[in-house]
C-alpha positions in Angstrom: -0.4 -0.1 0.1 1.6 3.9 -0.9 1.3 6.1 1.6 0.8 8.3 -1.0 -2.5 10.0 -2.0 -3.7 9.5 -4.9 -5.9 12.3 -6.0 -8.6 11.2 -8.8 -9.2 14.6 -10.7 -7.9 18.3 -10.2 -9.3 19.7 -7.6 -10.0 23.4 -9.6 -12.6 21.8 -11.0 -16.0 23.7 -10.9 -19.4 21.9 -10.1 -22.7 23.3 -9.5 -23.4 22.9 -5.9 -26.9 23.0 -3.8 -26.2 23.6 -0.5 -29.8 23.3 1.8 -30.0 25.4 5.0 -32.5 25.2 8.2 -33.2 28.9 8.7 -33.8 31.8 6.4 -31.8 34.3 5.0 -32.2 37.2 2.7 -31.0 37.4 -1.2 -28.4 40.0 0.1 -26.5 37.2 1.6 -25.5 35.9 -1.8 -21.9 38.1 -1.4 -21.3 37.1 1.8 -21.6 33.5 0.1 -19.2 33.9 -2.8 -22.2 34.8 -5.2 -24.2 31.6 -4.9 -28.3 32.3 -5.3 -29.9 32.5 -2.1 -33.9 31.3 -2.5 -36.4 30.4 0.2 -38.5 26.9 0.5 -41.9 26.6 1.3 -40.4 24.5 4.1 -38.5 27.3 5.7 -34.7 26.2 4.6 -32.4 28.6 2.7 -30.7 26.5 -0.4 -27.5 27.8 -1.8 -27.3 27.3 -5.2 -24.2 28.3 -8.0 -20.8 27.0 -9.1 -17.9 26.3 -6.9 -14.4 24.6 -6.9 -13.5 22.3 -3.9 -11.7 24.9 -1.9 -15.0 27.3 -2.0 -16.8 24.9 -1.0 -15.0 24.6 2.3 -15.3 28.0 2.3 -19.0 28.1 2.1 -18.8 25.3 4.7 -17.1 27.2 6.8 -19.5 30.3 6.8 -21.7 28.5 7.5 -20.9 27.1 10.6 -20.1 30.2 11.5 -23.3 31.5 11.6 -24.4 28.5 13.4 -26.8 27.4 11.0 -28.3 23.7 11.1 -26.5 22.5 7.8 -29.7 20.1 6.3 -27.4 19.0 2.8 -24.7 19.4 0.2 -25.7 17.9 -3.4 -23.3 18.6 -6.1 -26.0 18.8 -8.9 -23.9 19.3 -12.4 -20.6 20.2 -14.0 -20.2 24.1 -14.4 -20.5 25.2 -18.0 -17.0 26.1 -19.1 -13.7 25.7 -18.4 -12.7 27.4 -14.5 -11.0 31.1 -14.4 -7.9 31.4 -12.8 -10.0 33.3 -9.7 -13.8 32.4 -9.8 -14.7 35.8 -7.7 -13.9 36.7 -4.8 -12.9 34.6 -2.0 -15.4 33.7 0.5 -12.9 33.6 3.3 -12.0 37.4 2.8 -15.4 39.0 2.4 -16.6 41.2 4.9 -18.9 40.5 7.2 -22.6 41.1 7.0 -23.0 40.2 10.3 -21.2 43.1 11.7 
């Protein structure tokens, strides 16, 4: 058994994710969540949807944790169309916090 970890695919690959949270956030939170679309469903859940790479996904999940919102699910919906730019927009860890 090799002691090296093999990566099956490029970690900068972008996919469209749907992140479902228990609780209501208004659409003004989109910028704080790296531009992901913020929608609400009839059950009172917030749904974040948008293209993001693995690094960005982990940043979004840290923000969800920091808000204290219960995470219901994370689902990869589909590959994002087109190639991933070198920098897919602002880093979710460096954005201004709208809670302040």
